[in-house]
N, C-alpha and C positions, 0 to 999 in steps of 0.2 A: 618659602618660596613659590616660584611659577606654577610646579606642578602639586601645591599645597602638603606634599610630606612633612615630615617633621624631622631632620636627621638622626639617625642613631646613636648613640653613643659609640663612640670607640670600643667600650669593655663588652659591646653585645658584639661585635665582628667576630665568629666562629674562627679557630685557628687548629690546626694539626698538629700533634707530636708524635714522636717514634716511639712507642711500648718500651720500657727498659724491661726484659726479663731478668725473672725472678735469679737471684744470685743461687751457684750453685753449691749443697757443703762439698765438703770431703768426703764424706762417708756417700752422698748420692752421687759421686765424681766415679768414689772404688766401683760402687755397685754396679754403674753405666760398663765401666770398662771390664767386669767380672762378665759382666752378658757379654759382652762381641768377644770374650774371651775362648766364653761355655759355644756358642755357635758356629764359632770359628772350629775347635774341635768338633763339633759336631758335624762337622761336613770334611773337614780333613782327614777325621781317623779313618771313616768306611773308605775311600777313594783311599788312602796309605795300605791299607787291607784287605780291600776287594781290588782294586781294579787298578793302580800302578804306586809305586814306591821306590824311592831314591836309594842307590848304592854304589860306593868306591872301593874299586879295584882294587885288592892289597896284595901284592905278593907279584911273584912271574910261570906262574901255572900256565898262562895262557898266551906269553909273547910269542909274536908280534902280533896277534889280533886284537888283544887288552893290555892295557902297561898298567901301574900300579900308579894310583891318583886318578884315575880317570873317572868323569861322573858318569852315571848311568841311570835312564830311568824304564824300569824294569817293572812288565805288564802281568799283573797276577791274574787278568781276566779271563783269557785266552783257552788257558791248560784249564778251566773248568767247563769245557763244552769240546776238548779235542786232546787227542795223544799227543804228546810230544815227538816229533817226525827224525829221522837220522837226518844228523846232520846241523839240527839247532843246536843254538847254545843257550843253556839255563842255567838260573839261579836258584840253588837248591841248600837245604839246612843240611852239615855234616852229618853224614848216619853216627859218628863218633861221638857228636858234642852238638847237638843241634840248636847250641844258641851259636853256633860259629857257621857261616854264610860260605861256600865255593860257590864258583863260575867255571863252567866244564861245555864237552860238547858231546851229546849225544853219539855214541856210536855203534852199538846195538840193546835193537827191541825185545820187548818183553815175547819169549818163547821161542828164541834165536839162541842158537850155539857161536859162540865169538871167537876166534880164534886168531893168535899172533904168532905170527911165523917170524923169526931175524927182523920183529917190526913189523912187517905188513899187516893189516888187520884184512880181516874177511870173516862173510856174517851168511850162517844158512838160517833157514827156516825149519827146526824140528820139525815140524806140524804136519810138512807134506814134505814128499820127493822132491826135492829143490837140488840144484848145486848150490856151492859154496861161493858167495860174490867177496871181489876184492874191492875194496873200497878204494873210491880213487881220493886221493887225499893231498894231492898237487898244492895244495892252500900250504904247506907246513913247512917250517924252513927248513931246508935239509939240515942246519948244521945242528937244529934241535930234536930232532929224529935219534930214539931209542934204539935201540938189537934184541930183545927179549921176546921171549918165547913165554903166550900164555894158552890155552882155553878154558871157556865156564857155557854152560848154558843155565839160561835163564830162568827163573819161573816167570808166570804170568803177577803182571805188576810189577816189573824188576827192569831197570835200564841198567847197561853198562858205558861209562863217560870213561870221556878222558879229557888231557889239557890239550891245546896244542904244543904248549912244548912239554916234548915225550920226558926229556932229561930231568925237567926239575916239575913235573907232576906227581903230587897225591892225589889218587884217583881208584876206580876199580881196578888196577890192576894190583892195588896194596888193599885195599879194605873190603870188598866187595860191590856185589850190586846194588844199586840206587831203587829204592823203593817210589812208589808214586809219593803216597803221602807224604816225603820229606817236599817236592819240588815246590818252589815258588812262583817261578813267572820263565821269563824269557825278555834280555833285553832289548828293548824297541828306540830309543834315543841314548846315542853318546854325547854326550852336551859340554862336556870337558878334557881337555883343552878344544877350543873353537878350531884348529888348524885338523881336528878329527870328528868333527861333529859329524853325526851319521845317524841313519832311521836304518834299524834291524841290524848292527853294527855285527858282525861274523854270523850272520843269518846265512841257511840256503847253503851249504860246506858238505855236500853228499859224497 
């Protein structure tokens, strides 16, 4: 050759190849899935029990504000830092059976005297010389109003709750005040049905 180099044998030409990953055994695959599942739980459980939790409405006690099969995301965090306010819709454990969850509206606050007169609700702070305040409940369906009378004075840490469907609601009129430790949280998103999609559904009804 003119350049004086001797041609290399074709076997000396370097080649590239894609490495073949080692075959995973069934046991290794199962182990990987177990790890994924474990870490998913590690992330999901604290969120569910301390931050937000899904609920499905069952029953007519909050009609027309909430209806059966509506899917809600409930905020578990807010009431760890502040107290429920009058008009808030809350989810809580039923006092007579904590394995059951209810959704109602806060009507009376700790230390107040709550009165129902022919279905009209008034509240008075017993800790001060104040006059009773008649609640504006214009958001209620007139066809679902009750005409009962009731009076109760709440202790500290107790709330008076009622359903928006006063004719078909099992609430504090029946089983008494709700204690703070049974309150789970408040609905922050209604996801289903899509036509009823909303943020803080039913809240701020004073």
